Phi, psi and omega in degrees: 000345189307312183301330182276324180290331179302325180303314179291319183298314184295320178295329184289338183264007186280351180102349178279152183284338185229145169284164177290156184298325180240121179246132179266117183275335181134194178297153177296125178295141181283330181280117182296329179294323174294318180299315177299318179299316177296325181293331177287322178287321184237086179302140177089018171304144174211157180263133183216113181050046174081002181242148180266121185234152178224140175261122186263143171277174186301326183289314185283352176281340185294122186298326183302330180292338185260355183296323176298322178297319180299323181290320177302320182276357180079021178268118185267146176301143179270134174298146181297147181297145180304134180283135177300130176272158172308321178297317181285328173296318179298313181295322182290325178296313179301322181291321176298321178296321180296321175290327178284324183229076182298334179281358182251024184299327179296314178296314183297320177296327179291332180285337189302321181272014187281116175293326180299314181294320179296320178294328176301314181287336176286331186269337188233119178292338177266017183301322181303309181292322180296318178295322176301314182292321177298320179294320176299315183297317182301314178291326180292328181296337178299330183244357182288149175296150176297135179100017176292139182264158176295334176295320177293319177298315180298316184293324183287316189256346178233005181057032183206114182292343181267353192299326185252009182285330183198173176085195193293319181293323176296317179301321182283332174294316178295324180292319179292327175292325175295316181297319181296323179277342185078013179246083192286347182265000185293143174287158189299318179297322178291321177300311181299310179303316179301323182268007176075026183260132176240156181267325184213123184290350181259333180266348175276125187212170170239138177250120186230138174235101185197153178276076184224161170240163179225154179258125176280173183299330182277007177090354181277134176271129178245129185242023180296328173301321180291322179294326174291320175305315182298330179269004180073028184239144174279148180264136175257113183253113178289163174305314181305323178286314182303318186287351177266355183281130176263323178197164185246162177213129180282127177267347166225147184294131168202143182241357179230133175246115177285128183251113189253129178289325186242162188286312185299315176296326178295322180298321181293324177300315180295320177300325183263006172062047173259132173304124188204159178226139180257123181270345181054053185086222179294132183291131177274186183301318181295320177292313181298318177296319175302315180299319178299317183297315177300318178300326181291345177268356178099000180284140175253163182254149171239103184277132182230111188204190175290158178251026172271186185299311180300320181297317178289326176293321175299320178299317180299320179291323178294325178295340176290336189254334188210139175299132189208160169234161178271138173288323184280073180286163176302329179297314177296316181299320178295316182298328183255020185299338177290347182259358183296139177259138184281145173287130173278175190312300181297322177294325180289318178297316181296321181291314179300319176299320181292316179300319182294321187277336187233071181291344181263008184299132189293337182247041183296324181297320180295321180297316185291324178296320177297316180302320185276331190235340185114183191225160180249130167285141181303322183297335182288345186248015176304324182294342181269013185304323182298343180276352181291000000 
């Protein structure tokens, strides 16, 4: 009887409190005496497809009842399997990502040393599946239209529109975006704007002061931005409005749009009636789309911003949308060198690291000048406005 009894004994020492309700003992014994003896131990034995099976009641399912038999047969309790640590789960998930996306091995290897992702696995029992979903969202953003919302991403990849609006999942999405761009020090707003993600289609906007009208999708021309121009006021275009614009029309001639990184210089541009657009730091989806629409009319941009790392990166993003030149030319920087601000430790480290990692950056000469000499705040050059 030993081969058949071993099935029950081995299941009894696995550490689970109960045996299965239906237990397969093995092949039907050829010796009828063995079959009868087993039926005495396991009432209700039956043959099914050449196998001997038994249905156990609640009392006989208790593993503790079978431990003396296990000891008699020499079956020792098995140590519990080693519990997965967050580190092993993290490593296994990265390996799974490599199998799913073999062309993304460079990005996945860059994720391997992330302390933030490791903490994520320590904090969330569902981190493996959530990281897969976050990675899917990351890849989707490469081809998604500018202006995708966090709610849309949450609904698509987590079946919950609120999943990415705040909390741990949003933090990890922002962290993955930083790893992908290679700029680990970026603030959250800069990360989202760079990738064309918006939080709210009504609070995401572009502020423009220019004599223009626009044509909406239904073919109607609206000239309220021009009427605000006439009153010396800037127009605030929400993302919901910008995405309905099909083309722009100049109501008064202008060929240059001054693009201001900061608010105070933009206000001075409005006061002096210069056609201008305010990026409010890194340009969001509404700003980028507005710049493309102005570029389609033949208008070019004159970018006016800081000359630190963030300032030049903002200029680079603007240059993707509209032909432009920099106001902060080498000649101006040399003329104003007495106003240059020295880089402090972290600023210097961050800029030097960026230069090393991005040798093809279009404004590399400006970054090198800043690294060697210091940088100018845009507000320091408001008095130079007449040179624009």
